[in-house]
C-alpha positions as CSV (number, residue, x, y, z in Angstrom):
1,X,159.2,271.8,247.4
2,X,157.0,271.2,250.4
3,X,156.7,267.6,251.5
4,X,152.9,267.6,251.2
5,X,153.1,268.8,247.6
6,X,155.7,266.2,246.8
7,X,153.5,263.4,248.2
8,X,150.6,264.7,246.0
9,X,152.7,264.4,242.8
10,X,153.7,260.8,243.4
11,X,151.6,258.4,241.3
12,X,149.2,256.4,243.4
13,X,149.2,252.6,243.0
14,X,145.9,251.3,241.7
15,X,144.5,248.2,243.4
16,X,144.3,245.2,241.0
17,X,140.9,244.4,239.7
18,X,140.0,240.8,240.3
19,X,138.6,239.1,237.2
20,X,135.6,237.0,237.8
21,X,136.0,233.5,236.5
22,X,133.3,232.6,233.9
23,X,131.1,229.6,234.7
24,X,128.4,228.7,232.2
25,X,124.8,228.8,233.5
26,X,123.4,225.8,235.2
27,X,121.1,223.8,232.9
28,X,123.1,224.1,229.7
29,X,125.4,221.7,228.0
30,X,128.3,224.0,228.4
31,X,127.9,223.7,232.2
32,X,128.5,219.9,231.8
33,X,131.6,220.4,229.7
34,X,132.9,223.1,232.1
35,X,133.7,220.5,234.7
36,X,136.0,218.5,232.4
37,X,138.9,220.8,233.2
38,X,138.6,220.0,236.9
39,X,137.3,216.4,237.0
40,X,138.7,214.9,233.8
41,X,141.9,213.7,235.6
42,X,140.1,211.9,238.4
43,X,140.5,208.1,238.5
44,X,138.0,205.6,237.1
45,X,136.0,203.4,237.4
46,X,133.7,204.4,240.3
47,X,130.4,203.5,241.8
48,X,127.3,205.2,240.4
49,X,123.8,205.4,241.9
50,X,120.6,207.4,241.9
51,X,121.2,208.5,245.5
52,X,124.7,209.8,244.6
53,X,123.9,211.6,241.4
54,X,122.3,214.9,240.4
55,X,119.3,214.9,238.1
56,X,120.0,217.0,235.0
57,X,117.8,217.6,232.0
58,X,119.2,217.4,228.4
59,X,117.6,216.9,225.0
60,X,116.8,213.3,223.9
61,X,119.8,211.2,222.8
62,X,119.4,210.2,219.1
63,X,120.9,207.1,217.5
64,X,121.6,207.3,213.7
65,X,122.2,204.4,211.3
66,X,122.3,201.7,214.0
67,X,119.9,199.6,211.9
68,X,122.2,199.7,208.9
69,X,124.2,196.5,208.3
70,X,127.9,196.7,208.7
71,X,130.1,195.7,205.7
72,X,132.2,193.5,207.9
73,X,132.7,192.9,211.6
74,X,136.0,191.7,213.1
75,X,136.7,190.2,216.5
76,X,140.2,190.5,217.9
77,X,141.5,188.8,221.0
78,X,144.1,191.4,222.1
79,X,145.3,189.2,225.0
80,X,143.7,191.6,227.5
81,X,140.2,191.9,226.1
82,X,138.0,190.9,223.2
83,X,137.7,193.8,220.8
84,X,134.9,194.3,218.2
85,X,135.5,196.6,215.2
86,X,133.2,197.2,212.2
87,X,133.4,198.9,208.9
88,X,130.7,200.4,206.8
89,X,130.8,201.1,203.0
90,X,129.6,204.7,203.6
91,X,128.4,206.5,206.7
92,X,129.0,205.0,210.2
93,X,126.5,204.9,213.1
94,X,126.7,208.0,215.3
95,X,125.1,209.7,218.3
96,X,123.7,213.2,218.5
97,X,121.6,215.2,221.1
98,X,121.5,214.2,224.7
99,X,124.7,215.4,226.5
100,X,126.6,215.8,223.2
101,X,127.2,219.1,221.6
102,X,128.5,217.5,218.4
103,X,128.2,214.3,216.4
104,X,130.0,211.3,217.8
105,X,130.7,208.3,215.7
106,X,131.0,204.7,216.7
107,X,134.6,203.4,217.1
108,X,134.8,200.0,218.8
109,X,133.4,197.7,221.4
110,X,135.3,195.7,224.1
111,X,134.4,193.7,227.2
112,X,135.5,193.2,230.8
113,X,134.8,190.1,232.9
114,X,136.0,188.3,236.0
115,X,136.9,184.8,237.3
116,X,133.4,184.1,238.5
117,X,129.8,185.5,238.5
118,X,130.5,187.7,241.5
119,X,132.9,190.0,239.7
120,X,133.8,191.3,236.3
121,X,132.2,194.7,235.7
122,X,134.5,197.8,236.1
123,X,131.8,200.1,237.4
124,X,129.5,199.2,240.2
125,X,125.9,200.3,240.6
126,X,124.7,200.8,244.2
127,X,127.9,199.2,245.4
128,X,127.0,196.0,243.4
129,X,129.4,194.5,241.0
130,X,128.1,192.5,238.0
131,X,129.7,189.5,236.0
132,X,130.7,191.7,233.1
133,X,130.6,195.0,231.3
134,X,130.5,196.0,227.7
135,X,132.1,199.3,226.8
136,X,131.3,201.0,223.5
137,X,133.6,203.8,222.5
138,X,132.6,206.9,220.4
139,X,134.6,209.9,219.3
140,X,133.8,213.4,218.1
141,X,133.5,213.2,214.3
142,X,135.6,216.3,213.6
143,X,138.7,214.6,215.0
144,X,138.6,211.9,212.2
145,X,140.1,209.1,214.4
146,X,139.9,207.9,217.9
147,X,143.6,208.3,218.5
148,X,143.4,212.0,217.6
149,X,140.2,212.5,219.6
150,X,141.9,211.1,222.7
151,X,144.2,214.2,222.8
152,X,141.2,216.4,223.6
153,X,139.1,216.5,226.7
154,X,135.8,216.5,224.7
155,X,136.9,213.9,222.1
156,X,135.9,210.5,223.4
157,X,132.9,209.0,225.1
158,X,132.6,205.5,226.6
159,X,129.1,204.0,227.1
160,X,129.3,201.2,229.7
161,X,126.6,198.5,229.8
162,X,126.4,196.4,232.9
163,X,126.0,192.6,232.1
164,X,123.8,191.0,234.7
165,X,123.3,187.3,235.3
166,X,120.5,185.7,233.4
167,X,119.1,182.2,233.4
168,X,118.7,182.3,229.6
169,X,121.4,183.4,227.2
170,X,121.3,186.9,225.8
171,X,120.7,186.8,222.0
172,X,122.8,189.9,221.5
173,X,125.9,188.5,223.2
174,X,125.3,185.1,221.5
175,X,126.0,186.8,218.1
176,X,129.4,187.9,219.4
177,X,130.3,184.8,221.4
178,X,129.9,182.5,218.4
179,X,133.2,183.8,217.1
180,X,135.2,183.2,220.3
181,X,136.3,179.6,219.5
182,X,138.1,181.0,216.4
183,X,140.1,183.7,218.3
184,X,140.9,182.1,221.6
185,X,144.8,182.5,221.2
186,X,146.0,186.1,221.8
187,X,146.6,188.3,218.8
188,X,144.1,186.4,216.6
189,X,141.1,187.7,214.7
190,X,138.0,186.3,213.1
191,X,134.9,187.6,211.3
192,X,131.3,187.5,212.6
193,X,128.0,188.5,211.0
194,X,127.8,191.1,209.7
195,X,125.0,192.6,211.8
196,X,123.6,196.1,212.4
197,X,124.7,197.5,215.7
198,X,121.1,197.6,216.9
199,X,121.2,193.8,217.3
200,X,124.3,194.0,219.4
201,X,123.7,196.8,221.9
202,X,120.7,198.3,223.7
203,X,119.7,201.8,222.7
204,X,118.3,204.5,225.0
205,X,117.3,208.1,224.8
206,X,117.2,209.0,228.5
207,X,118.0,207.7,231.9
208,X,121.8,207.3,232.0
209,X,124.6,208.4,234.4
210,X,127.3,210.7,233.2
211,X,130.6,211.8,234.7
212,X,134.2,212.9,233.7
213,X,137.2,210.8,234.5
214,X,140.6,209.6,233.5
215,X,141.2,206.6,231.1
216,X,144.5,204.9,231.9
217,X,145.9,202.5,229.2
218,X,148.2,199.5,229.6
219,X,150.9,201.5,227.9
220,X,150.8,204.1,230.7
221,X,148.9,206.9,228.8
222,X,146.2,208.9,230.4
223,X,143.2,210.6,228.7
224,X,140.2,212.6,229.7
225,X,136.9,210.8,228.8
226,X,133.2,211.1,229.4
227,X,131.7,208.0,230.9
228,X,128.0,207.1,230.3
229,X,126.4,204.3,232.3
230,X,122.9,203.6,231.2
231,X,120.3,202.3,233.6
232,X,119.2,199.7,231.1
233,X,121.4,196.6,231.2
234,X,122.4,193.5,229.3
235,X,122.5,189.9,230.7
236,X,124.4,186.7,230.2
237,X,124.0,183.1,231.2
238,X,126.7,181.2,233.1
239,X,127.7,179.4,229.9
240,X,128.1,182.7,228.0
241,X,130.3,184.2,230.7
242,X,132.4,181.0,230.8
243,X,133.2,181.6,227.1
244,X,134.9,184.8,228.0
245,X,137.1,183.0,230.5
246,X,138.3,180.5,227.8
247,X,140.1,183.3,225.9
248,X,143.8,183.3,226.4
249,X,146.0,186.1,227.7
250,X,149.5,187.0,226.3
251,X,151.1,184.2,228.5
252,X,148.9,181.5,226.9
253,X,146.8,181.1,230.0
254,X,143.1,181.5,230.4
255,X,142.2,185.2,230.8
256,X,140.2,185.0,234.0
257,X,139.7,188.7,234.6
258,X,140.5,192.1,233.1
259,X,138.6,194.6,235.2
260,X,140.3,197.5,236.9
261,X,140.0,198.2,240.7
262,X,137.2,200.5,241.8
263,X,138.1,204.0,243.0
264,X,136.4,206.3,245.4
265,X,134.3,209.1,244.0
266,X,136.9,211.5,245.3
267,X,137.2,215.2,246.0
268,X,139.3,217.8,244.3
269,X,140.4,221.4,244.9
270,X,139.8,224.1,242.2
271,X,143.0,226.1,241.9
272,X,142.9,229.9,241.8
273,X,144.9,229.9,238.6
274,X,143.0,228.0,236.0
275,X,146.2,227.1,234.2
276,X,147.5,225.4,237.3
277,X,147.1,221.6,237.6
278,X,144.2,220.0,239.5
279,X,145.2,219.2,243.1
280,X,143.6,216.6,245.4
281,X,143.0,217.5,249.0
282,X,145.3,216.2,251.7
283,X,144.2,214.0,254.6
284,X,143.2,217.2,256.5
285,X,140.7,218.3,253.9
286,X,140.9,222.1,253.2
287,X,137.7,224.2,253.4
288,X,137.4,224.6,249.6
289,X,136.9,221.1,248.2
290,X,134.3,219.7,245.8
291,X,132.8,216.3,245.1
292,X,133.1,214.9,241.6
293,X,129.9,215.4,239.7
294,X,127.8,212.4,238.7
295,X,124.7,213.4,236.7
296,X,121.6,211.3,236.0
297,X,120.5,212.6,232.6
298,X,116.7,212.7,232.2
299,X,115.9,210.2,234.9
300,X,113.0,207.8,234.4
301,X,109.9,207.7,236.6
302,X,111.1,204.4,238.0
303,X,113.5,205.3,240.8
304,X,113.2,202.2,242.9
305,X,116.6,200.8,241.8
306,X,119.6,202.4,240.0
307,X,119.4,199.7,237.2
308,X,116.2,199.0,235.4
309,X,114.8,195.4,235.1
310,X,115.6,193.3,232.1
311,X,112.7,193.6,229.6
312,X,110.9,190.3,228.9
313,X,110.2,191.4,225.3
314,X,113.0,193.0,223.2
315,X,112.3,196.7,222.8
316,X,111.8,198.2,219.4
317,X,114.7,199.9,217.8
318,X,114.9,203.7,218.1
319,X,117.5,204.1,215.4
320,X,117.0,206.9,212.9
321,X,118.2,206.8,209.3
322,X,120.4,209.8,208.6
323,X,119.6,212.3,205.9
324,X,122.7,211.1,204.0
325,X,121.1,207.7,203.5
326,X,117.6,209.1,202.9
327,X,118.8,211.2,200.0
328,X,121.2,208.5,198.6
329,X,119.3,205.2,198.8
330,X,121.9,203.4,196.7
331,X,124.4,203.7,199.7
332,X,122.3,201.3,201.7
333,X,123.6,197.6,201.8
334,X,121.4,194.9,200.3
335,X,120.2,193.7,203.7
336,X,118.6,197.1,204.3
337,X,116.6,197.0,201.0
338,X,113.4,197.0,203.1
339,X,114.2,200.6,204.2
340,X,113.9,201.8,200.6
341,X,110.5,200.3,200.3
342,X,109.4,201.9,203.6
343,X,110.7,205.3,202.4
344,X,108.9,205.0,199.1
345,X,105.6,204.2,200.9
346,X,106.1,207.1,203.3
347,X,106.5,209.5,200.3
348,X,103.4,208.1,198.6
349,X,101.4,208.5,201.7
350,X,102.5,212.0,202.2
351,X,101.7,212.9,198.6
352,X,98.2,211.3,198.9
353,X,97.5,213.4,202.0
354,X,98.5,216.6,200.2
355,X,96.1,215.8,197.3
356,X,93.2,215.1,199.7
């Protein structure tokens, strides 16, 4: 057989076709979640600011059942922080809309503080550290518990409120601090209230920072979490912050601080193989590196400062009563009896308008 004919009969090797990686379109919620696989293992806390963030439009954030009184509220001094947990007879408060694709229910509240008024918050805003920080944890409802939700990169959200210095005491914090004298030793608990969550935390539907990052626990575990830092803040007087410093740590000493060190915003390298672990650039940064994304969701028109001024008059609650409570009025606690009257009046007004 001629050599030329033999070469023609040999099978030709086909060049491999490169599969294009799918990236959700910019402007969608899926695009925000897409970056969890690359940025979810980067360290926290970090500094956030308007200048260092990207404006991103999302639907309005909706707060459900935050005006419904809890059945009981328990304060626990863990030895490392003060933890607030609450129980409801029926449906718990939850968040929807905004940067959430699913319903996220309220889990717990805890605090961070320092030895003086110049430190205490974990995050900084415009490189400024505040006396304290209140962190509220939510988890995706389909995972049933926070422990289960932590195993998934889209399971847990932490909303971080900066606590500024104020000449007058904050009424919201005063409702929590009144229980501190009864749980100063570590591993002790007490009851407060009960109150609706709308009396303990500010609510917002826009104007908040969002980023992905790692949550490291004292036990050495590490989880991917979404961090939300609203531009609205809380405040505390000097006496109120001193009450935090009177709490004892596990060594029966005053707990003078429990905030983590600040980390740089950081860069990362996206691997060619999506199954490969995220790598951080060496000192000589390679050409393909990306800054961690920090988004400012639905920024307000006031862009003078990254945090908004403390309102002189308490803002009206934006909590919405869920359809579960609207159709089953008997599920509401006695303290929310006024809601039943309001719903009856709304129905009567709507019927009168139809008749006319």
